PDB file of N, CA, C and O in Angstrom:
ATOM      1  N   UNK A   1      74.923 -13.798-149.211  1.00  0.00           N
ATOM      2  CA  UNK A   1      74.429 -14.434-150.423  1.00  0.00           C
ATOM      3  C   UNK A   1      73.285 -15.403-150.112  1.00  0.00           C
ATOM      4  O   UNK A   1      72.287 -15.459-150.830  1.00  0.00           O
ATOM      5  N   UNK A   2      73.451 -16.155-149.040  1.00  0.00           N
ATOM      6  CA  UNK A   2      72.433 -17.121-148.663  1.00  0.00           C
ATOM      7  C   UNK A   2      71.122 -16.427-148.295  1.00  0.00           C
ATOM      8  O   UNK A   2      70.042 -16.919-148.623  1.00  0.00           O
ATOM      9  N   UNK A   3      71.218 -15.282-147.613  1.00  0.00           N
ATOM     10  CA  UNK A   3      70.017 -14.535-147.237  1.00  0.00           C
ATOM     11  C   UNK A   3      69.294 -14.018-148.476  1.00  0.00           C
ATOM     12  O   UNK A   3      68.064 -14.006-148.518  1.00  0.00           O
ATOM     13  N   UNK A   4      70.044 -13.597-149.475  1.00  0.00           N
ATOM     14  CA  UNK A   4      69.436 -13.104-150.717  1.00  0.00           C
ATOM     15  C   UNK A   4      68.740 -14.248-151.453  1.00  0.00           C
ATOM     16  O   UNK A   4      67.640 -14.072-151.977  1.00  0.00           O
ATOM     17  N   UNK A   5      69.373 -15.410-151.492  1.00  0.00           N
ATOM     18  CA  UNK A   5      68.760 -16.569-152.151  1.00  0.00           C
ATOM     19  C   UNK A   5      67.483 -16.990-151.434  1.00  0.00           C
ATOM     20  O   UNK A   5      66.499 -17.350-152.079  1.00  0.00           O
ATOM     21  N   UNK A   6      67.494 -16.948-150.107  1.00  0.00           N
ATOM     22  CA  UNK A   6      66.294 -17.279-149.337  1.00  0.00           C
ATOM     23  C   UNK A   6      65.181 -16.285-149.633  1.00  0.00           C
ATOM     24  O   UNK A   6      64.018 -16.666-149.763  1.00  0.00           O
ATOM     25  N   UNK A   7      65.540 -15.016-149.737  1.00  0.00           N
ATOM     26  CA  UNK A   7      64.560 -13.981-150.031  1.00  0.00           C
ATOM     27  C   UNK A   7      63.934 -14.199-151.408  1.00  0.00           C
ATOM     28  O   UNK A   7      62.723 -14.062-151.581  1.00  0.00           O
ATOM     29  N   UNK A   8      64.775 -14.539-152.383  1.00  0.00           N
ATOM     30  CA  UNK A   8      64.277 -14.791-153.738  1.00  0.00           C
ATOM     31  C   UNK A   8      63.385 -16.030-153.751  1.00  0.00           C
ATOM     32  O   UNK A   8      62.352 -16.044-154.421  1.00  0.00           O
ATOM     33  N   UNK A   9      63.774 -17.060-153.022  1.00  0.00           N
ATOM     34  CA  UNK A   9      62.967 -18.279-152.954  1.00  0.00           C
ATOM     35  C   UNK A   9      61.612 -17.999-152.318  1.00  0.00           C
ATOM     36  O   UNK A   9      60.588 -18.495-152.787  1.00  0.00           O
ATOM     37  N   UNK A  10      61.606 -17.208-151.257  1.00  0.00           N
ATOM     38  CA  UNK A  10      60.341 -16.864-150.609  1.00  0.00           C
ATOM     39  C   UNK A  10      59.454 -16.052-151.543  1.00  0.00           C
ATOM     40  O   UNK A  10      58.238 -16.238-151.568  1.00  0.00           O
ATOM     41  N   UNK A  11      60.062 -15.155-152.309  1.00  0.00           N
ATOM     42  CA  UNK A  11      59.281 -14.372-153.271  1.00  0.00           C
ATOM     43  C   UNK A  11      58.674 -15.273-154.336  1.00  0.00           C
ATOM     44  O   UNK A  11      57.511 -15.109-154.706  1.00  0.00           O
ATOM     45  N   UNK A  12      59.456 -16.216-154.825  1.00  0.00           N
ATOM     46  CA  UNK A  12      58.941 -17.146-155.836  1.00  0.00           C
ATOM     47  C   UNK A  12      57.776 -17.958-155.280  1.00  0.00           C
ATOM     48  O   UNK A  12      56.755 -18.140-155.942  1.00  0.00           O
ATOM     49  N   UNK A  13      57.948 -18.437-154.066  1.00  0.00           N
ATOM     50  CA  UNK A  13      56.877 -19.208-153.426  1.00  0.00           C
ATOM     51  C   UNK A  13      55.627 -18.350-153.269  1.00  0.00           C
ATOM     52  O   UNK A  13      54.514 -18.812-153.521  1.00  0.00           O
ATOM     53  N   UNK A  14      55.812 -17.113-152.856  1.00  0.00           N
ATOM     54  CA  UNK A  14      54.680 -16.206-152.683  1.00  0.00           C
ATOM     55  C   UNK A  14      53.977 -15.945-154.009  1.00  0.00           C
ATOM     56  O   UNK A  14      52.749 -15.989-154.080  1.00  0.00           O
ATOM     57  N   UNK A  15      54.742 -15.676-155.051  1.00  0.00           N
ATOM     58  CA  UNK A  15      54.158 -15.402-156.369  1.00  0.00           C
ATOM     59  C   UNK A  15      53.401 -16.617-156.893  1.00  0.00           C
ATOM     60  O   UNK A  15      52.285 -16.486-157.396  1.00  0.00           O
ATOM     61  N   UNK A  16      53.999 -17.788-156.778  1.00  0.00           N
ATOM     62  CA  UNK A  16      53.337 -19.010-157.246  1.00  0.00           C
ATOM     63  C   UNK A  16      52.073 -19.275-156.433  1.00  0.00           C
ATOM     64  O   UNK A  16      51.041 -19.637-156.997  1.00  0.00           O
ATOM     65  N   UNK A  17      52.144 -19.099-155.129  1.00  0.00           N
ATOM     66  CA  UNK A  17      50.977 -19.325-154.269  1.00  0.00           C
ATOM     67  C   UNK A  17      49.847 -18.370-154.615  1.00  0.00           C
ATOM     68  O   UNK A  17      48.690 -18.778-154.715  1.00  0.00           O
ATOM     69  N   UNK A  18      50.179 -17.104-154.796  1.00  0.00           N
ATOM     70  CA  UNK A  18      49.150 -16.129-155.153  1.00  0.00           C
ATOM     71  C   UNK A  18      48.556 -16.421-156.527  1.00  0.00           C
ATOM     72  O   UNK A  18      47.357 -16.239-156.740  1.00  0.00           O
ATOM     73  N   UNK A  19      49.383 -16.867-157.446  1.00  0.00           N
ATOM     74  CA  UNK A  19      48.884 -17.227-158.778  1.00  0.00           C
ATOM     75  C   UNK A  19      47.901 -18.388-158.692  1.00  0.00           C
ATOM     76  O   UNK A  19      46.841 -18.365-159.319  1.00  0.00           O
ATOM     77  N   UNK A  20      48.256 -19.393-157.920  1.00  0.00           N
ATOM     78  CA  UNK A  20      47.372 -20.548-157.753  1.00  0.00           C
ATOM     79  C   UNK A  20      46.063 -20.127-157.097  1.00  0.00           C
ATOM     80  O   UNK A  20      44.991 -20.551-157.528  1.00  0.00           O
ATOM     81  N   UNK A  21      46.141 -19.304-156.068  1.00  0.00           N
ATOM     82  CA  UNK A  21      44.926 -18.837-155.395  1.00  0.00           C
ATOM     83  C   UNK A  21      44.048 -18.012-156.328  1.00  0.00           C
ATOM     84  O   UNK A  21      42.823 -18.122-156.290  1.00  0.00           O
ATOM     85  N   UNK A  22      44.666 -17.193-157.156  1.00  0.00           N
ATOM     86  CA  UNK A  22      43.905 -16.381-158.105  1.00  0.00           C
ATOM     87  C   UNK A  22      43.168 -17.265-159.104  1.00  0.00           C
ATOM     88  O   UNK A  22      41.983 -17.062-159.369  1.00  0.00           O
ATOM     89  N   UNK A  23      43.876 -18.242-159.655  1.00  0.00           N
ATOM     90  CA  UNK A  23      43.247 -19.157-160.618  1.00  0.00           C
ATOM     91  C   UNK A  23      42.129 -19.946-159.948  1.00  0.00           C
ATOM     92  O   UNK A  23      41.055 -20.117-160.525  1.00  0.00           O
ATOM     93  N   UNK A  24      42.374 -20.421-158.746  1.00  0.00           N
ATOM     94  CA  UNK A  24      41.363 -21.181-158.019  1.00  0.00           C
ATOM     95  C   UNK A  24      40.122 -20.341-157.756  1.00  0.00           C
ATOM     96  O   UNK A  24      38.999 -20.822-157.912  1.00  0.00           O
ATOM     97  N   UNK A  25      40.318 -19.092-157.358  1.00  0.00           N
ATOM     98  CA  UNK A  25      39.163 -18.233-157.087  1.00  0.00           C
ATOM     99  C   UNK A  25      38.380 -17.948-158.361  1.00  0.00           C
ATOM    100  O   UNK A  25      37.153 -17.848-158.322  1.00  0.00           O
ATOM    101  N   UNK A  26      39.077 -17.815-159.495  1.00  0.00           N
ATOM    102  CA  UNK A  26      38.388 -17.594-160.768  1.00  0.00           C
ATOM    103  C   UNK A  26      37.565 -18.821-161.157  1.00  0.00           C
ATOM    104  O   UNK A  26      36.436 -18.690-161.630  1.00  0.00           O
ATOM    105  N   UNK A  27      38.126 -20.003-160.960  1.00  0.00           N
ATOM    106  CA  UNK A  27      37.406 -21.238-161.279  1.00  0.00           C
ATOM    107  C   UNK A  27      36.182 -21.389-160.381  1.00  0.00           C
ATOM    108  O   UNK A  27      35.097 -21.724-160.856  1.00  0.00           O
ATOM    109  N   UNK A  28      36.357 -21.144-159.097  1.00  0.00           N
ATOM    110  CA  UNK A  28      35.232 -21.268-158.167  1.00  0.00           C
ATOM    111  C   UNK A  28      34.150 -20.246-158.470  1.00  0.00           C
ATOM    112  O   UNK A  28      32.962 -20.559-158.383  1.00  0.00           O
ATOM    113  N   UNK A  29      34.545 -19.028-158.824  1.00  0.00           N
ATOM    114  CA  UNK A  29      33.577 -17.987-159.168  1.00  0.00           C
ATOM    115  C   UNK A  29      32.794 -18.391-160.409  1.00  0.00           C
ATOM    116  O   UNK A  29      31.576 -18.219-160.460  1.00  0.00           O
ATOM    117  N   UNK A  30      33.485 -18.927-161.407  1.00  0.00           N
ATOM    118  CA  UNK A  30      32.817 -19.377-162.627  1.00  0.00           C
ATOM    119  C   UNK A  30      31.833 -20.499-162.314  1.00  0.00           C
ATOM    120  O   UNK A  30      30.699 -20.490-162.795  1.00  0.00           O
ATOM    121  N   UNK A  31      32.270 -21.472-161.502  1.00  0.00           N
ATOM    122  CA  UNK A  31      31.392 -22.588-161.137  1.00  0.00           C
ATOM    123  C   UNK A  31      30.177 -22.097-160.366  1.00  0.00           C
ATOM    124  O   UNK A  31      29.073 -22.604-160.563  1.00  0.00           O
ATOM    125  N   UNK A  32      30.370 -21.105-159.481  1.00  0.00           N
ATOM    126  CA  UNK A  32      29.261 -20.556-158.711  1.00  0.00           C
ATOM    127  C   UNK A  32      28.255 -19.880-159.633  1.00  0.00           C
ATOM    128  O   UNK A  32      27.047 -20.050-159.470  1.00  0.00           O
ATOM    129  N   UNK A  33      28.756 -19.109-160.606  1.00  0.00           N
ATOM    130  CA  UNK A  33      27.858 -18.432-161.547  1.00  0.00           C
ATOM    131  C   UNK A  33      27.114 -19.447-162.412  1.00  0.00           C
ATOM    132  O   UNK A  33      25.934 -19.261-162.709  1.00  0.00           O
ATOM    133  N   UNK A  34      27.792 -20.509-162.814  1.00  0.00           N
ATOM    134  CA  UNK A  34      27.133 -21.565-163.586  1.00  0.00           C
ATOM    135  C   UNK A  34      26.033 -22.230-162.759  1.00  0.00           C
ATOM    136  O   UNK A  34      24.946 -22.508-163.266  1.00  0.00           O
ATOM    137  N   UNK A  35      26.323 -22.480-161.490  1.00  0.00           N
ATOM    138  CA  UNK A  35      25.329 -23.104-160.612  1.00  0.00           C
ATOM    139  C   UNK A  35      24.130 -22.181-160.427  1.00  0.00           C
ATOM    140  O   UNK A  35      22.989 -22.644-160.416  1.00  0.00           O
ATOM    141  N   UNK A  36      24.376 -20.882-160.282  1.00  0.00           N
ATOM    142  CA  UNK A  36      23.275 -19.929-160.158  1.00  0.00           C
ATOM    143  C   UNK A  36      22.413 -19.928-161.413  1.00  0.00           C
ATOM    144  O   UNK A  36      21.186 -19.926-161.326  1.00  0.00           O
ATOM    145  N   UNK A  37      23.051 -19.929-162.576  1.00  0.00           N
ATOM    146  CA  UNK A  37      22.309 -19.927-163.837  1.00  0.00           C
ATOM    147  C   UNK A  37      21.481 -21.203-163.975  1.00  0.00           C
ATOM    148  O   UNK A  37      20.328 -21.155-164.405  1.00  0.00           O
ATOM    149  N   UNK A  38      22.061 -22.330-163.615  1.00  0.00           N
ATOM    150  CA  UNK A  38      21.341 -23.599-163.690  1.00  0.00           C
ATOM    151  C   UNK A  38      20.159 -23.600-162.729  1.00  0.00           C
ATOM    152  O   UNK A  38      19.087 -24.105-163.062  1.00  0.00           O
ATOM    153  N   UNK A  39      20.352 -23.036-161.539  1.00  0.00           N
ATOM    154  CA  UNK A  39      19.278 -22.952-160.561  1.00  0.00           C
ATOM    155  C   UNK A  39      18.130 -22.098-161.091  1.00  0.00           C
ATOM    156  O   UNK A  39      16.963 -22.455-160.932  1.00  0.00           O
ATOM    157  N   UNK A  40      18.459 -20.967-161.722  1.00  0.00           N
ATOM    158  CA  UNK A  40      17.420 -20.107-162.301  1.00  0.00           C
ATOM    159  C   UNK A  40      16.670 -20.841-163.403  1.00  0.00           C
ATOM    160  O   UNK A  40      15.449 -20.719-163.510  1.00  0.00           O
ATOM    161  N   UNK A  41      17.394 -21.607-164.227  1.00  0.00           N
ATOM    162  CA  UNK A  41      16.739 -22.385-165.282  1.00  0.00           C
ATOM    163  C   UNK A  41      15.810 -23.434-164.692  1.00  0.00           C
ATOM    164  O   UNK A  41      14.708 -23.645-165.200  1.00  0.00           O
ATOM    165  N   UNK A  42      16.245 -24.094-163.622  1.00  0.00           N
ATOM    166  CA  UNK A  42      15.403 -25.105-162.975  1.00  0.00           C
ATOM    167  C   UNK A  42      14.133 -24.479-162.417  1.00  0.00           C
ATOM    168  O   UNK A  42      13.048 -25.046-162.546  1.00  0.00           O
ATOM    169  N   UNK A  43      14.269 -23.306-161.796  1.00  0.00           N
ATOM    170  CA  UNK A  43      13.101 -22.615-161.245  1.00  0.00           C
ATOM    171  C   UNK A  43      12.154 -22.215-162.366  1.00  0.00           C
ATOM    172  O   UNK A  43      10.939 -22.371-162.240  1.00  0.00           O
ATOM    173  N   UNK A  44      12.705 -21.698-163.464  1.00  0.00           N
ATOM    174  CA  UNK A  44      11.872 -21.308-164.607  1.00  0.00           C
ATOM    175  C   UNK A  44      11.150 -22.521-165.185  1.00  0.00           C
ATOM    176  O   UNK A  44       9.971 -22.435-165.527  1.00  0.00           O
ATOM    177  N   UNK A  45      11.850 -23.652-165.297  1.00  0.00           N
ATOM    178  CA  UNK A  45      11.224 -24.874-165.810  1.00  0.00           C
ATOM    179  C   UNK A  45      10.082 -25.323-164.905  1.00  0.00           C
ATOM    180  O   UNK A  45       9.027 -25.729-165.393  1.00  0.00           O
ATOM    181  N   UNK A  46      10.285 -25.253-163.595  1.00  0.00           N
ATOM    182  CA  UNK A  46       9.227 -25.648-162.656  1.00  0.00           C
ATOM    183  C   UNK A  46       8.036 -24.708-162.763  1.00  0.00           C
ATOM    184  O   UNK A  46       6.889 -25.146-162.679  1.00  0.00           O
ATOM    185  N   UNK A  47       8.304 -23.406-162.949  1.00  0.00           N
ATOM    186  CA  UNK A  47       7.208 -22.451-163.103  1.00  0.00           C
ATOM    187  C   UNK A  47       6.397 -22.752-164.359  1.00  0.00           C
ATOM    188  O   UNK A  47       5.168 -22.680-164.336  1.00  0.00           O
ATOM    189  N   UNK A  48       7.074 -23.086-165.453  1.00  0.00           N
ATOM    190  CA  UNK A  48       6.379 -23.431-166.701  1.00  0.00           C
ATOM    191  C   UNK A  48       5.564 -24.702-166.506  1.00  0.00           C
ATOM    192  O   UNK A  48       4.420 -24.779-166.954  1.00  0.00           O
ATOM    193  N   UNK A  49       6.137 -25.695-165.846  1.00  0.00           N
ATOM    194  CA  UNK A  49       5.408 -26.940-165.590  1.00  0.00           C
ATOM    195  C   UNK A  49       4.165 -26.670-164.750  1.00  0.00           C
ATOM    196  O   UNK A  49       3.102 -27.229-165.020  1.00  0.00           O
ATOM    197  N   UNK A  50       4.290 -25.825-163.742  1.00  0.00           N
ATOM    198  CA  UNK A  50       3.148 -25.493-162.886  1.00  0.00           C
ATOM    199  C   UNK A  50       2.065 -24.788-163.687  1.00  0.00           C
ATOM    200  O   UNK A  50       0.882 -25.095-163.541  1.00  0.00           O
ATOM    201  N   UNK A  51       2.467 -23.839-164.538  1.00  0.00           N
ATOM    202  CA  UNK A  51       1.486 -23.148-165.380  1.00  0.00           C
ATOM    203  C   UNK A  51       0.799 -24.122-166.329  1.00  0.00           C
ATOM    204  O   UNK A  51      -0.415 -24.049-166.520  1.00  0.00           O
ATOM    205  N   UNK A  52       1.557 -25.023-166.917  1.00  0.00           N
ATOM    206  CA  UNK A  52       0.970 -26.019-167.823  1.00  0.00           C
ATOM    207  C   UNK A  52      -0.017 -26.914-167.087  1.00  0.00           C
ATOM    208  O   UNK A  52      -1.085 -27.226-167.613  1.00  0.00           O
ATOM    209  N   UNK A  53       0.335 -27.329-165.874  1.00  0.00           N
ATOM    210  CA  UNK A  53      -0.570 -28.166-165.082  1.00  0.00           C
ATOM    211  C   UNK A  53      -1.854 -27.415-164.763  1.00  0.00           C
ATOM    212  O   UNK A  53      -2.941 -27.988-164.834  1.00  0.00           O
ATOM    213  N   UNK A  54      -1.738 -26.137-164.413  1.00  0.00           N
ATOM    214  CA  UNK A  54      -2.930 -25.347-164.106  1.00  0.00           C
ATOM    215  C   UNK A  54      -3.799 -25.169-165.343  1.00  0.00           C
ATOM    216  O   UNK A  54      -5.025 -25.197-165.247  1.00  0.00           O
ATOM    217  N   UNK A  55      -3.172 -24.985-166.511  1.00  0.00           N
ATOM    218  CA  UNK A  55      -3.934 -24.853-167.754  1.00  0.00           C
ATOM    219  C   UNK A  55      -4.652 -26.154-168.082  1.00  0.00           C
ATOM    220  O   UNK A  55      -5.804 -26.140-168.517  1.00  0.00           O
ATOM    221  N   UNK A  56      -3.971 -27.277-167.873  1.00  0.00           N
ATOM    222  CA  UNK A  56      -4.595 -28.579-168.135  1.00  0.00           C
ATOM    223  C   UNK A  56      -5.753 -28.797-167.174  1.00  0.00           C
ATOM    224  O   UNK A  56      -6.821 -29.248-167.588  1.00  0.00           O
ATOM    225  N   UNK A  57      -5.561 -28.484-165.900  1.00  0.00           N
ATOM    226  CA  UNK A  57      -6.631 -28.632-164.911  1.00  0.00           C
ATOM    227  C   UNK A  57      -7.803 -27.728-165.264  1.00  0.00           C
ATOM    228  O   UNK A  57      -8.960 -28.122-165.120  1.00  0.00           O
ATOM    229  N   UNK A  58      -7.503 -26.510-165.726  1.00  0.00           N
ATOM    230  CA  UNK A  58      -8.566 -25.584-166.126  1.00  0.00           C
ATOM    231  C   UNK A  58      -9.326 -26.101-167.329  1.00  0.00           C
ATOM    232  O   UNK A  58     -10.544 -25.937-167.403  1.00  0.00           O
ATOM    233  N   UNK A  59      -8.642 -26.719-168.269  1.00  0.00           N
ATOM    234  CA  UNK A  59      -9.290 -27.266-169.463  1.00  0.00           C
ATOM    235  C   UNK A  59     -10.165 -28.458-169.101  1.00  0.00           C
ATOM    236  O   UNK A  59     -11.260 -28.610-169.642  1.00  0.00           O
ATOM    237  N   UNK A  60      -9.698 -29.292-168.202  1.00  0.00           N
ATOM    238  CA  UNK A  60     -10.452 -30.476-167.783  1.00  0.00           C
ATOM    239  C   UNK A  60     -11.679 -30.059-166.981  1.00  0.00           C
ATOM    240  O   UNK A  60     -12.733 -30.684-167.094  1.00  0.00           O
ATOM    241  N   UNK A  61     -11.552 -29.014-166.178  1.00  0.00           N
ATOM    242  CA  UNK A  61     -12.654 -28.563-165.327  1.00  0.00           C
ATOM    243  C   UNK A  61     -13.799 -27.990-166.156  1.00  0.00           C
ATOM    244  O   UNK A  61     -14.946 -28.004-165.710  1.00  0.00           O
ATOM    245  N   UNK A  62     -13.509 -27.490-167.348  1.00  0.00           N
ATOM    246  CA  UNK A  62     -14.567 -26.893-168.190  1.00  0.00           C
ATOM    247  C   UNK A  62     -15.375 -27.949-168.795  1.00  0.00           C
ATOM    248  O   UNK A  62     -16.314 -27.659-169.536  1.00  0.00           O
TER     249      UNK A  62
END
């Protein structure tokens, strides 16, 4: 009986641990995708700023 209870306890621990790891990996994946999207937005903003600066410099040079 004791061996069966130990087996059930180990299974519960394994299931809970795997559940926690799954949730953690989903959260980290979401955060990584959000960071990638934010990085792309920052790069796009810098590209627009650079284009605007070049247009202003071109207008001043004329």
